[in-house]
C-alpha positions in Angstrom: -23.7 136.0 -34.0 -21.9 135.3 -37.2 -22.0 131.7 -38.4 -18.4 131.5 -39.7 -18.9 128.1 -41.4 -21.8 129.4 -43.5 -20.0 132.6 -44.4 -16.9 130.6 -45.3 -19.0 128.4 -47.6 -20.6 131.3 -49.4 -17.4 133.3 -49.8 -15.2 130.4 -51.0 -17.8 128.7 -53.1 -15.7 129.6 -56.2 -12.4 129.4 -54.3 -11.8 133.2 -55.0 -12.6 136.3 -52.9 -13.9 139.1 -55.1 -15.3 142.6 -54.2 -18.9 141.2 -53.8 -17.5 138.7 -51.3 -15.7 141.5 -49.4 -19.1 143.4 -49.2 -20.7 140.3 -47.8 -17.9 139.7 -45.3 -18.1 143.3 -44.1 -21.9 143.2 -43.8 -21.8 140.0 -41.8 -18.8 140.9 -39.5 -19.8 144.4 -38.7 -23.2 143.3 -37.3 -21.1 142.1 -34.3 -19.7 145.6 -33.8 -16.2 144.4 -33.0 -13.2 142.9 -34.8 -11.6 140.5 -32.3 -9.2 137.6 -32.5 -11.8 135.1 -33.7 -12.8 137.4 -36.6 -9.1 137.9 -37.5 -8.5 134.2 -37.4 -11.5 133.7 -39.6 -10.1 136.2 -42.1 -6.7 134.5 -42.0 -8.3 131.1 -42.8 -10.3 132.7 -45.7 -7.1 134.2 -47.2 -5.2 130.9 -46.7 -8.0 128.8 -48.3 -8.8 131.1 -51.3 -7.0 130.4 -54.6 -7.3 134.1 -55.5 -8.1 137.3 -53.6 -9.0 140.7 -54.9 -7.0 143.8 -53.9 -9.9 145.1 -51.9 -9.8 141.9 -49.7 -6.1 142.3 -49.2 -6.5 145.9 -48.1 -9.4 145.0 -45.7 -7.5 141.9 -44.4 -4.3 143.8 -43.5 -6.2 146.8 -42.1 -8.2 144.5 -39.9 -5.2 142.6 -38.6 -3.2 145.8 -38.1 -6.1 147.4 -36.1 -6.2 144.2 -33.9 -2.5 144.0 -33.3 -2.1 147.8 -32.6 -5.1 148.2 -30.4 -2.8 149.1 -27.5 -0.1 150.7 -29.7 2.4 148.0 -28.8 3.7 144.8 -30.4 4.8 142.3 -27.8 6.5 138.9 -28.0 3.2 137.0 -28.1 1.8 139.1 -30.9 5.1 138.8 -32.8 5.0 135.0 -32.5 1.4 135.0 -33.8 2.3 137.4 -36.7 5.3 135.1 -37.6 2.9 132.1 -37.8 0.5 134.0 -39.9 3.1 135.5 -42.3 5.1 132.3 -42.8 2.0 130.0 -43.1 2.7 129.7 -46.9 6.4 129.7 -46.6 7.0 133.1 -48.3 6.6 136.8 -47.7 4.7 138.6 -50.4 4.5 142.3 -51.3 1.3 142.9 -49.3 2.8 141.2 -46.2 6.0 143.4 -46.5 3.9 146.5 -46.7 1.9 145.3 -43.7 5.0 144.8 -41.6 6.4 148.1 -42.6 3.1 149.8 -41.6 3.0 148.0 -38.3 6.5 149.0 -37.4 5.9 152.6 -38.5 2.6 152.9 -36.6 3.5 151.1 -33.4 4.4 153.2 -30.3 6.6 150.4 -29.1 7.9 147.1 -30.5 9.7 144.3 -28.8 13.1 143.1 -30.0 11.5 139.9 -31.4 9.4 142.0 -33.7 12.4 144.0 -34.9 14.1 140.7 -35.6 11.1 139.4 -37.5 10.9 142.6 -39.5 14.5 142.4 -40.4 14.3 138.7 -41.4 11.3 139.3 -43.6 12.9 142.3 -45.3 16.1 140.4 -46.0 14.1 137.4 -47.3 12.2 139.3 -49.9 13.7 139.7 -53.3 10.9 142.0 -54.3 12.2 144.8 -52.0 15.9 144.7 -53.2 17.3 148.1 -54.3 15.8 151.4 -53.6 12.4 150.1 -52.3 14.1 147.9 -49.6 14.1 150.9 -47.3 10.7 152.3 -48.3 8.1 149.7 -49.1 5.5 152.4 -50.0 7.6 153.9 -52.8 5.6 152.1 -55.4 1.9 151.5 -55.4 1.1 147.8 -56.2 -2.2 148.7 -57.8 -0.9 151.4 -60.1 2.9 151.1 -60.2 3.1 154.9 -59.8 5.7 156.4 -57.5 3.8 157.6 -54.5 6.5 160.1 -53.4 6.1 161.9 -56.8 2.3 161.7 -56.7 2.3 163.5 -53.4 4.4 166.3 -54.8 2.0 167.1 -57.6 
């Protein structure tokens, strides 16, 4: 059983989550053999408490949350309310969260009307997605800035 308090203390010792911390988190969490709600809640608290997180943690975090939400392929009212609390915890929607929502909507087999409303609200709130990318959040890679559509055609 993972001791979340000890792991939190080790990871947030310097208030930042770097790639070594991600390796530690993965080693500790995967000994359990499952990524359930308590693990996701732990990752959310780490992300909220850290002053800085590396791109690898962002990727791991959102993939883990997405896996947990889409385990049955559906996004219902309860999951939508939980997602809204998580996404609006800091009062803003950042680029990673926008990309996450877009992926969820695209990969879900079914979404409830409340999720559609949340999605539209988040997309309209974000200034980062105005213009061409408002309809296609994956048009530009945040790590490289390259246009992914053009990369795929090479």
